[in-house]
TORROTI-690536 format. One line per field, with one value per atom (N, C-alpha, C): residue number from 1; residue in one letter; atom name; x, z, y. Coordinates in nm, 3 decimals, decimal comma. Example, Ala and Ser with C-alpha at 12.3 -4.5 7.8 and 13.67 -1.06 7.14 Angstrom:
2
pos	(1 / 1 / 1 / 2 / 2 / 2)
code	(a / a / a / s / s / s)
site	(N / CA / C / N / CA / C)
east	(1,319 / 1,230 / 1,320 / 1,285 / 1,367 / 1,290)
up	(0,780 / 0,780 / 0,780 / 0,708 / 0,714 / 0,787)
north	(-0,569 / -0,450 / -0,330 / -0,225 / -0,106 / 0,003)
This chain:
102
pos	(1 / 1 / 1 / 2 / 2 / 2 / 3 / 3 / 3 / 4 / 4 / 4 / 5 / 5 / 5 / 6 / 6 / 6 / 7 / 7 / 7 / 8 / 8 / 8 / 9 / 9 / 9 / 10 / 10 / 10 / 11 / 11 / 11 / 12 / 12 / 12 / 13 / 13 / 13 / 14 / 14 / 14 / 15 / 15 / 15 / 16 / 16 / 16 / 17 / 17 / 17 / 18 / 18 / 18 / 19 / 19 / 19 / 20 / 20 / 20 / 21 / 21 / 21 / 22 / 22 / 22 / 23 / 23 / 23 / 24 / 24 / 24 / 25 / 25 / 25 / 26 / 26 / 26 / 27 / 27 / 27 / 28 / 28 / 28 / 29 / 29 / 29 / 30 / 30 / 30 / 31 / 31 / 31 / 32 / 32 / 32 / 33 / 33 / 33 / 34 / 34 / 34 / 35 / 35 / 35 / 36 / 36 / 36 / 37 / 37 / 37 / 38 / 38 / 38 / 39 / 39 / 39 / 40 / 40 / 40 / 41 / 41 / 41 / 42 / 42 / 42 / 43 / 43 / 43 / 44 / 44 / 44 / 45 / 45 / 45 / 46 / 46 / 46 / 47 / 47 / 47 / 48 / 48 / 48 / 49 / 49 / 49 / 50 / 50 / 50 / 51 / 51 / 51 / 52 / 52 / 52 / 53 / 53 / 53 / 54 / 54 / 54 / 55 / 55 / 55 / 56 / 56 / 56 / 57 / 57 / 57 / 58 / 58 / 58 / 59 / 59 / 59 / 60 / 60 / 60 / 61 / 61 / 61 / 62 / 62 / 62 / 63 / 63 / 63 / 64 / 64 / 64 / 65 / 65 / 65 / 66 / 66 / 66 / 67 / 67 / 67 / 68 / 68 / 68 / 69 / 69 / 69 / 70 / 70 / 70 / 71 / 71 / 71 / 72 / 72 / 72 / 73 / 73 / 73 / 74 / 74 / 74 / 75 / 75 / 75 / 76 / 76 / 76 / 77 / 77 / 77 / 78 / 78 / 78 / 79 / 79 / 79 / 80 / 80 / 80 / 81 / 81 / 81 / 82 / 82 / 82 / 83 / 83 / 83 / 84 / 84 / 84 / 85 / 85 / 85 / 86 / 86 / 86 / 87 / 87 / 87 / 88 / 88 / 88 / 89 / 89 / 89 / 90 / 90 / 90 / 91 / 91 / 91 / 92 / 92 / 92 / 93 / 93 / 93 / 94 / 94 / 94 / 95 / 95 / 95 / 96 / 96 / 96 / 97 / 97 / 97 / 98 / 98 / 98 / 99 / 99 / 99 / 100 / 100 / 100 / 101 / 101 / 101 / 102 / 102 / 102)
code	(x / x / x / x / x / x / x / x / x / x / x / x / x / x / x / x / x / x / x / x / x / x / x / x / x / x / x / x / x / x / x / x / x / x / x / x / x / x / x / x / x / x / x / x / x / x / x / x / x / x / x / x / x / x / x / x / x / x / x / x / x / x / x / x / x / x / x / x / x / x / x / x / x / x / x / x / x / x / x / x / x / x / x / x / x / x / x / x / x / x / x / x / x / x / x / x / x / x / x / x / x / x / x / x / x / x / x / x / x / x / x / x / x / x / x / x / x / x / x / x / x / x / x / x / x / x / x / x / x / x / x / x / x / x / x / x / x / x / x / x / x / x / x / x / x / x / x / x / x / x / x / x / x / x / x / x / x / x / x / x / x / x / x / x / x / x / x / x / x / x / x / x / x / x / x / x / x / x / x / x / x / x / x / x / x / x / x / x / x / x / x / x / x / x / x / x / x / x / x / x / x / x / x / x / x / x / x / x / x / x / x / x / x / x / x / x / x / x / x / x / x / x / x / x / x / x / x / x / x / x / x / x / x / x / x / x / x / x / x / x / x / x / x / x / x / x / x / x / x / x / x / x / x / x / x / x / x / x / x / x / x / x / x / x / x / x / x / x / x / x / x / x / x / x / x / x / x / x / x / x / x / x / x / x / x / x / x / x / x / x / x / x / x / x / x / x / x / x / x / x / x / x / x / x / x / x)
site	(N / CA / C / N / CA / C / N / CA / C / N / CA / C / N / CA / C / N / CA / C / N / CA / C / N / CA / C / N / CA / C / N / CA / C / N / CA / C / N / CA / C / N / CA / C / N / CA / C / N / CA / C / N / CA / C / N / CA / C / N / CA / C / N / CA / C / N / CA / C / N / CA / C / N / CA / C / N / CA / C / N / CA / C / N / CA / C / N / CA / C / N / CA / C / N / CA / C / N / CA / C / N / CA / C / N / CA / C / N / CA / C / N / CA / C / N / CA / C / N / CA / C / N / CA / C / N / CA / C / N / CA / C / N / CA / C / N / CA / C / N / CA / C / N / CA / C / N / CA / C / N / CA / C / N / CA / C / N / CA / C / N / CA / C / N / CA / C / N / CA / C / N / CA / C / N / CA / C / N / CA / C / N / CA / C / N / CA / C / N / CA / C / N / CA / C / N / CA / C / N / CA / C / N / CA / C / N / CA / C / N / CA / C / N / CA / C / N / CA / C / N / CA / C / N / CA / C / N / CA / C / N / CA / C / N / CA / C / N / CA / C / N / CA / C / N / CA / C / N / CA / C / N / CA / C / N / CA / C / N / CA / C / N / CA / C / N / CA / C / N / CA / C / N / CA / C / N / CA / C / N / CA / C / N / CA / C / N / CA / C / N / CA / C / N / CA / C / N / CA / C / N / CA / C / N / CA / C / N / CA / C / N / CA / C / N / CA / C / N / CA / C / N / CA / C / N / CA / C / N / CA / C / N / CA / C / N / CA / C / N / CA / C / N / CA / C / N / CA / C / N / CA / C / N / CA / C)
east	(0,588 / 0,695 / 0,742 / 0,862 / 0,993 / 1,079 / 1,128 / 1,234 / 1,370 / 1,451 / 1,628 / 1,684 / 1,772 / 1,903 / 2,046 / 2,112 / 2,241 / 2,340 / 2,426 / 2,519 / 2,637 / 2,733 / 2,886 / 2,986 / 3,119 / 3,193 / 3,261 / 3,248 / 3,259 / 3,145 / 3,191 / 3,091 / 3,085 / 3,192 / 3,227 / 3,121 / 3,188 / 3,074 / 2,934 / 2,852 / 2,757 / 2,738 / 2,803 / 2,803 / 2,745 / 2,866 / 2,846 / 2,669 / 2,632 / 2,566 / 2,432 / 2,419 / 2,299 / 2,268 / 2,413 / 2,431 / 2,397 / 2,416 / 2,380 / 2,186 / 2,201 / 2,021 / 1,896 / 1,990 / 1,898 / 1,947 / 2,005 / 2,088 / 1,932 / 1,913 / 1,848 / 1,689 / 1,644 / 1,509 / 1,478 / 1,375 / 1,324 / 1,341 / 1,425 / 1,434 / 1,447 / 1,425 / 1,480 / 1,559 / 1,626 / 1,748 / 1,692 / 1,639 / 1,568 / 1,669 / 1,810 / 1,958 / 1,894 / 1,989 / 2,020 / 1,828 / 1,842 / 1,715 / 1,731 / 1,590 / 1,595 / 1,504 / 1,416 / 1,324 / 1,256 / 1,286 / 1,261 / 1,205 / 1,110 / 1,034 / 0,966 / 0,990 / 0,925 / 1,038 / 1,197 / 1,308 / 1,358 / 1,462 / 1,500 / 1,600 / 1,666 / 1,839 / 1,910 / 2,007 / 2,104 / 2,202 / 2,289 / 2,419 / 2,518 / 2,628 / 2,752 / 2,860 / 2,954 / 3,128 / 3,153 / 3,107 / 3,173 / 3,051 / 2,953 / 2,864 / 2,744 / 2,611 / 2,480 / 2,421 / 2,303 / 2,223 / 2,103 / 2,021 / 1,858 / 1,803 / 1,672 / 1,578 / 1,465 / 1,353 / 1,195 / 1,150 / 1,216 / 1,123 / 1,036 / 1,075 / 0,928 / 0,851 / 0,845 / 0,696 / 0,655 / 0,723 / 0,669 / 0,570 / 0,662 / 0,566 / 0,449 / 0,484 / 0,375 / 0,204 / 0,236 / 0,118 / 0,076 / 0,181 / 0,150 / 0,033 / 0,062 / -0,016 / -0,149 / -0,143 / -0,260 / -0,359 / -0,300 / -0,399 / -0,431 / -0,416 / -0,403 / -0,326 / -0,160 / -0,153 / 0,004 / 0,029 / 0,130 / 0,156 / 0,076 / 0,094 / 0,040 / 0,029 / 0,073 / 0,145 / 0,165 / 0,251 / 0,323 / 0,481 / 0,543 / 0,611 / 0,597 / 0,642 / 0,698 / 0,802 / 0,913 / 0,841 / 0,731 / 0,643 / 0,504 / 0,459 / 0,300 / 0,225 / 0,277 / 0,181 / 0,257 / 0,154 / 0,211 / 0,180 / 0,248 / 0,201 / 0,143 / 0,155 / 0,075 / -0,003 / -0,126 / -0,218 / -0,308 / -0,445 / -0,470 / -0,573 / -0,624 / -0,715 / -0,810 / -0,924 / -1,081 / -1,130 / -1,262 / -1,326 / -1,361 / -1,355 / -1,374 / -1,561 / -1,565 / -1,668 / -1,716 / -1,625 / -1,609 / -1,650 / -1,595 / -1,629 / -1,549 / -1,638 / -1,575 / -1,452 / -1,388 / -1,241 / -1,288 / -1,280 / -1,339 / -1,216 / -1,310 / -1,211 / -1,164 / -1,224 / -1,176 / -1,027 / -1,041 / -0,917 / -0,800 / -0,835 / -0,734 / -0,678 / -0,762 / -0,663 / -0,604 / -0,673 / -0,569 / -0,400 / -0,427 / -0,315 / -0,207 / -0,286 / -0,178 / -0,160 / -0,182 / -0,174 / -0,064 / -0,021 / 0,053 / 0,162 / 0,162 / 0,288 / 0,359 / 0,270 / 0,392 / 0,383)
up	(2,473 / 2,448 / 2,343 / 2,359 / 2,267 / 2,185 / 2,068 / 2,030 / 1,998 / 2,021 / 1,970 / 1,961 / 1,889 / 1,795 / 1,855 / 1,881 / 1,917 / 1,791 / 1,695 / 1,623 / 1,684 / 1,638 / 1,703 / 1,621 / 1,638 / 1,558 / 1,701 / 1,819 / 1,928 / 2,041 / 2,049 / 2,162 / 2,292 / 2,315 / 2,466 / 2,441 / 2,368 / 2,345 / 2,367 / 2,251 / 2,298 / 2,432 / 2,436 / 2,614 / 2,789 / 2,706 / 2,780 / 2,799 / 2,645 / 2,616 / 2,672 / 2,701 / 2,757 / 2,875 / 2,937 / 3,107 / 3,125 / 3,059 / 3,113 / 3,125 / 3,041 / 2,938 / 3,068 / 3,095 / 3,194 / 3,330 / 3,347 / 3,504 / 3,471 / 3,368 / 3,333 / 3,351 / 3,261 / 3,213 / 3,257 / 3,276 / 3,241 / 3,134 / 3,088 / 2,957 / 2,957 / 2,838 / 2,832 / 2,696 / 2,702 / 2,599 / 2,469 / 2,409 / 2,322 / 2,216 / 2,218 / 2,187 / 2,023 / 1,941 / 1,788 / 1,716 / 1,632 / 1,582 / 1,433 / 1,384 / 1,261 / 1,185 / 1,245 / 1,155 / 1,246 / 1,225 / 1,295 / 1,186 / 1,210 / 1,130 / 0,972 / 0,972 / 0,816 / 0,793 / 0,817 / 0,772 / 0,830 / 0,698 / 0,746 / 0,755 / 0,866 / 0,898 / 0,874 / 0,749 / 0,747 / 0,769 / 0,853 / 0,891 / 0,800 / 0,731 / 0,690 / 0,773 / 0,737 / 0,803 / 0,760 / 0,643 / 0,632 / 0,625 / 0,682 / 0,745 / 0,729 / 0,745 / 0,753 / 0,633 / 0,606 / 0,511 / 0,507 / 0,487 / 0,493 / 0,410 / 0,422 / 0,333 / 0,323 / 0,241 / 0,222 / 0,213 / 0,182 / 0,119 / 0,218 / 0,298 / 0,453 / 0,387 / 0,459 / 0,444 / 0,316 / 0,214 / 0,075 / 0,038 / 0,112 / 0,075 / 0,177 / 0,290 / 0,411 / 0,325 / 0,268 / 0,173 / 0,094 / 0,006 / -0,111 / -0,085 / 0,040 / 0,042 / 0,126 / 0,206 / 0,270 / 0,147 / 0,050 / -0,093 / -0,199 / -0,155 / -0,218 / -0,378 / -0,375 / -0,496 / -0,504 / -0,402 / -0,447 / -0,511 / -0,522 / -0,673 / -0,825 / -0,795 / -0,913 / -1,010 / -1,174 / -1,258 / -1,271 / -1,264 / -1,304 / -1,431 / -1,401 / -1,526 / -1,538 / -1,616 / -1,638 / -1,581 / -1,663 / -1,618 / -1,577 / -1,490 / -1,473 / -1,578 / -1,676 / -1,798 / -1,945 / -2,034 / -2,165 / -2,216 / -2,279 / -2,337 / -2,508 / -2,520 / -2,683 / -2,633 / -2,529 / -2,523 / -2,493 / -2,561 / -2,504 / -2,400 / -2,349 / -2,219 / -2,259 / -2,161 / -2,196 / -2,031 / -2,056 / -1,914 / -1,859 / -1,768 / -1,656 / -1,692 / -1,704 / -1,706 / -1,649 / -1,595 / -1,471 / -1,325 / -1,290 / -1,095 / -1,105 / -0,998 / -0,953 / -0,862 / -0,859 / -0,731 / -0,653 / -0,528 / -0,355 / -0,343 / -0,333 / -0,250 / -0,136 / -0,054 / 0,102 / 0,064 / -0,042 / -0,031 / -0,103 / -0,216 / -0,306 / -0,227 / -0,102 / 0,004 / 0,119 / 0,115 / 0,210 / 0,140 / 0,014 / -0,035 / -0,090 / -0,124 / -0,162 / -0,020 / 0,111 / 0,270 / 0,257 / 0,241 / 0,314 / 0,199 / 0,058 / 0,003 / 0,014 / 0,068 / 0,193 / 0,247)
north	(0,435 / 0,366 / 0,426 / 0,452 / 0,517 / 0,422 / 0,390 / 0,299 / 0,398 / 0,343 / 0,392 / 0,303 / 0,359 / 0,248 / 0,335 / 0,236 / 0,358 / 0,275 / 0,319 / 0,316 / 0,370 / 0,279 / 0,325 / 0,215 / 0,270 / 0,160 / 0,113 / 0,163 / 0,109 / 0,040 / -0,130 / -0,200 / -0,105 / -0,076 / -0,014 / 0,108 / 0,185 / 0,306 / 0,285 / 0,185 / 0,191 / 0,092 / 0,026 / -0,039 / 0,050 / 0,169 / 0,331 / 0,344 / 0,408 / 0,529 / 0,400 / 0,266 / 0,216 / 0,202 / 0,212 / 0,181 / 0,343 / 0,460 / 0,568 / 0,568 / 0,523 / 0,572 / 0,470 / 0,348 / 0,268 / 0,348 / 0,372 / 0,500 / 0,601 / 0,603 / 0,742 / 0,786 / 0,606 / 0,634 / 0,481 / 0,437 / 0,260 / 0,250 / 0,155 / 0,120 / -0,054 / -0,108 / -0,263 / -0,299 / -0,335 / -0,367 / -0,488 / -0,441 / -0,594 / -0,628 / -0,621 / -0,681 / -0,613 / -0,694 / -0,648 / -0,657 / -0,551 / -0,509 / -0,567 / -0,639 / -0,676 / -0,539 / -0,521 / -0,436 / -0,330 / -0,185 / -0,060 / 0,046 / 0,122 / 0,202 / 0,140 / 0,023 / 0,023 / -0,019 / -0,041 / -0,081 / -0,177 / -0,266 / -0,418 / -0,363 / -0,379 / -0,433 / -0,547 / -0,540 / -0,676 / -0,608 / -0,737 / -0,711 / -0,783 / -0,678 / -0,772 / -0,771 / -0,815 / -0,827 / -0,660 / -0,642 / -0,489 / -0,393 / -0,401 / -0,277 / -0,340 / -0,269 / -0,218 / -0,213 / -0,319 / -0,211 / -0,207 / -0,095 / -0,059 / -0,097 / -0,158 / -0,146 / -0,157 / -0,081 / -0,071 / -0,202 / -0,281 / -0,434 / -0,443 / -0,478 / -0,546 / -0,428 / -0,348 / -0,247 / -0,249 / -0,278 / -0,254 / -0,384 / -0,482 / -0,625 / -0,641 / -0,634 / -0,592 / -0,447 / -0,371 / -0,273 / -0,377 / -0,462 / -0,510 / -0,666 / -0,717 / -0,860 / -0,702 / -0,617 / -0,568 / -0,522 / -0,447 / -0,433 / -0,514 / -0,649 / -0,765 / -0,755 / -0,697 / -0,682 / -0,738 / -0,856 / -0,953 / -0,993 / -1,064 / -1,169 / -1,177 / -0,992 / -0,894 / -0,914 / -0,934 / -0,969 / -0,875 / -0,816 / -0,740 / -0,689 / -0,553 / -0,562 / -0,426 / -0,378 / -0,229 / -0,129 / -0,069 / 0,061 / -0,016 / 0,112 / 0,078 / 0,130 / 0,160 / 0,237 / 0,238 / 0,163 / 0,155 / 0,284 / 0,323 / 0,476 / 0,425 / 0,298 / 0,296 / 0,192 / 0,223 / 0,205 / 0,344 / 0,322 / 0,519 / 0,426 / 0,540 / 0,514 / 0,559 / 0,492 / 0,514 / 0,484 / 0,550 / 0,548 / 0,394 / 0,403 / 0,282 / 0,207 / 0,127 / 0,124 / -0,075 / -0,079 / -0,181 / -0,158 / -0,244 / -0,233 / -0,081 / 0,038 / 0,149 / 0,096 / 0,179 / 0,191 / 0,222 / 0,183 / 0,186 / 0,307 / 0,430 / 0,568 / 0,535 / 0,445 / 0,449 / 0,362 / 0,222 / 0,161 / 0,233 / 0,328 / 0,460 / 0,539 / 0,571 / 0,640 / 0,634 / 0,481 / 0,400 / 0,371 / 0,311 / 0,295 / 0,391 / 0,518 / 0,678 / 0,646 / 0,678 / 0,693 / 0,604 / 0,468 / 0,357 / 0,418 / 0,476 / 0,499 / 0,639 / 0,703 / 0,865 / 0,806)
């Protein structure tokens, strides 16, 4: 299954494209889209907005960071780094987190 978005300033042009595609391919019109490829689409009278907040929130929930304390920078240069003597970091979880960010 492949998804497609059709953008145009003319609703008539969009309708013509949808008719053409439906005549040549099996397709289903799912109506206005809210989220695609991890992007949230918001509609406004003067345009649209694309946001990655949806996928970012899903990733924060997945890795149990959603309720983390917000800070302006993830690194405080006044703190000296030292070897972690506590619980080791899961290499699998670390790899999954980096993959999600990429």
